[in-house]
N, C-alpha and C positions, 0 to 999 in steps of 0.2 A: 062844723064847716058848712057855709051856706051853699045853696044849690049852684050858684055861679062859680064859686071856687071849686066845687066838686067837679063840674063839667070841665073847667079849665085844667084841673089836675089830671082827669081821665084822658082828655085830649092830648096833653103833653106826654103822658105815659105811653099812649098808643103810638104817637110819633116817635118817641124814644125807642120803642120796641122795633118799629119798622126800620129805623136807621141802624140799630144794632144788628138786625137780621140781615140787612143789606151789606153791612161791612163785614161781619163775622160769618154770616151764612149758616143755614141749617144744613149740615152735611147730607142728610137723607133727602131733603127736599131738592138740594142742588143736584145730586146724582139722579134722582127721579126725573127732574126736568130735563137733564142732559140726555137721558136714554129712553124716556117715555115715548112709546109709539102709539098711544091711545088714539083711536079715530082713524088711523092710517090702515090701508089695505095692502097686504103683501101677497104676491103670487110666487109659490115655490115649486118650480119644475123639478121633478124627481124628488118631491118633498116627502115621500113615504119610504125612501131608502134609508140605509144606516146613517149616512151623513145628513141627508135631507131631513130626516126625522128630527135630528138635533137642531138644525137650523129653523125648521118650522116651529118647533116647540119654543125655541128661544124668542122668536119674533112674537109668538102668541103670548107668552108670559110677560113680554115687555109691553103688552097692551094692544098689539096689532090684530086686525082681522086677517085670517090666513086662509088662502085658497091653495090647497095641496093638489098638485098634478101628478098622476102616475099612469102607467100604461094599463094597469089592472085594477079592477074594482076591489079585488081581494086585499091588495096592499093598502088601499085607502081605508077599507073597513078595519083592518088591523091597526092602522094609525089612529083612527077615530075612537077605538075602544079604550085608548089611553085616558080618555077624558070622561069615561062613564060616570065617575064620581065627582066630577068637577063641571057642573052644568054651565057655569059662567064662561069657562073656557070652551066647552063644547059648542056653545052658541056662537062662538066667533071663528069656528072652523068649518070649511066647506071643501069637500073633495070632488075632483073631476077626473074621469078617465080620458086621457088625451094623448094623441101622438104629437109630440112637440116639433116634429119635422114638417107638420102640415100647417101652412100659413093661415088658411081659413079657420082651422080649428083653434089656433092661438088667438086669432082675432075674436073668435066667439068666447074664448076664455076671458079676455079683457072685458068684453061687454057683460058677461055673466057676473064677473066679480064686481063690476060697477053697479049692476042692478041689485045684487044681493047686499053689498056693503057700501062701497064707494069706489071711485076710480082708483085703480091700483097706483101706488106711489113707489112700490118696491118690487123688483123682480129678482129672484134668485135663480140662476141658471145652474141647476144641479143634476141635469141628465148626463150620464156618462158611464164609463166602465171599460173593461178590457176583456178580450176573448183569446185565451191561449198565449203560448210563448213558443218561439221558434228561432232557428238560425235565419239570417237574412235570405240566404239562397232557398230556404224552404217556405218563404212567405206564401200564404194562400191569398191571392189577390182579392177574391170575393170577400173574405173575412176582413182583409185590410180595409176595403172600401166601407164595409159595414161599421167597423170601429171608428173610422174617420167620420162617417155620417152621424153616428150616435153621439160622439163627443163634441164635434164641431158644428155640424149643421143643426141637429136637434138640441145640442147642448149649449149653443150660443147664438148662431147666426139667425135662425128663424125667430125665436122668441124676442131677441134684441131688435131685429128689424121691425117686427109687428108693434111692439110696445113703444119704441122710440118714435115711430111714425105717428102713433096716436098721441103720445105725449107732446110732440112738437105741434101738432094740429090744435091741441087743447091748451097749449102753454102750461104744461105740467112739468115741474122740476123733479123728475123721478130719480131713483137710485137703482143701479144694477150691481149685483154681486155675482161674479162668475166663480167657477171652481177651477183653479189652476192645479199644479201638482209639483212634486219634486222633479218630475220628468219635464216640466216646463223649463227648468234651469239646467239639469244634467240628465242625459238620456239613461233610462233603465235598460238593462240588457234583455234582449229577446222580445220586447213588446213594441214593435216598430210603429204600428199605426197609432198606438196610444201615445208614444213619444212624440210623433209628428203632430197629433191633434192637440196635445197639451202645450207644446211649444207654440203652436198657432193660437191657442187660447190666450196665452200671455201676450203675444204680439197684438192680437185683435182687441184685447182689453185696453192696451195703451192707445191703439189707433182710434178705437171708438170713443175713448175718453176725450181725445183731442177733437174729434168731429162733433161730439154732442155737447161739449163744454159751453159753447155760445148760447145754448138753449137752457143752461142750468141743470143739465142731466149729468149725473156722476156715474162713472163706470169703474168699478174696482174688482178685486178678486181676493179670494182666500186660497192659500196653497197648503192643504193638509199634508203633514208629514206621513209617517207610517202608522196606520191604525189597523188592527186586525179585524177583518170583516169576512163575509161570505166569499167575496170575490178573490181575496188574496190569501186566505187562511192556509190553503194547501201549499202555497209558495213559501210561507213563513214558518209553518209548524208541521212536523212530520206526523201524519195521521196515525201511524202505527205506534210510535214511541211517545208522542206528545212533546218531544223535544223540539227546539228550534232547528230549522233546516240550515244549511250553510248560508243560504241567502238571508234567512232571518238573523243569523249571527252576524253577518256582514252589515246588515242594517243597524243593529244595535251597536256594533263597533263604531259605526259612522255617526251615531247620534250621541252627542255629549251628555244628554240626560240619562243615557243608558237604558231606556225603556221604550216600549211602544206607546203611542198616545191613546188617550181616552177620548172618544168622539165628543163627549160632553165639553171638552176643552175648546171646541169650536164655537160655542155659544157666544162668548164674549165678543169675538171679532165680528160675528154676524150682526149683533145688535149695534155695535160701534159703527160699522159701515152703513147700516140701514138708517141710522139716526142722522138727519141733516144738521141737528144741533151739535152733535158730537164730532161729526166728520164732514161738515159742509164745505170745507175748502180742500178736501182730499179727493183726487180722481186720478185714474191711470196707474194705481199701485196694486201690487199683489202682496198680501200679508202672509208670510210663512207661519204656520202653527205646527212646528216641526221638531221641537226639543233641541234645536240647534243644529239639525242635520246639514243645512246649507252653510253653516259657519264652521263646520268641522275642519280641523287642520292637523298637521303632524308636527 
């Protein structure tokens, strides 16, 4: 075969490969392109907690640079030790001790993330939690205000306000992932401030999505079902017997999958909502990861 014929053959073979790949596709390449977050920077508020750790790790392993926010340096150090034997991942993690209810502190977080990596494109609002359980007439008003402030002011309003103001000014099409709850849809007994805050989180997720859509900013949420963690373990498992409490049994009865969730099962929804390629036309939604809890019927 002469040189001209060889070049012609190779050229056509290369074109044929490209056409076939475009038509049939390489499954692994397609999935990677759809969910790859390489080069993007994410800020995860509450990123060293039980749920926050899973979300931070998911974004990191999808290729993002991740800035983890927590109230304590101890929790940040604990999170970072996960990557002692994974230097490539460790190099893309940065921890900051921050009060997320402080506007100036959150503005400093944005600037620090941009300086260390690049301007943040993803914000996860993962700050939250509950304190105690009581009858309505026994509500401690100070505790009520603290829980509202934790879940709503620090857990959504301040970080969203600060980041969206900067995104709009710099024409950045960012993505926000809030944490709603089963309590956003149906109130849980005895946790009045938490119920109120999580109902408001769902409401503000939709309202903010509407307001920021003209700027290309997406606002969505993930609604975890029941996962056993430090904050709710005593409510779901009897410390003396190790058996499920009546509340724990009621949750399982109400969950079609018949089990509590594994926090690792939140990773997929996190990466999906963070990726503009995978979910670029999705805003204002809350995705339940709940084993069917909200779909339960009789």
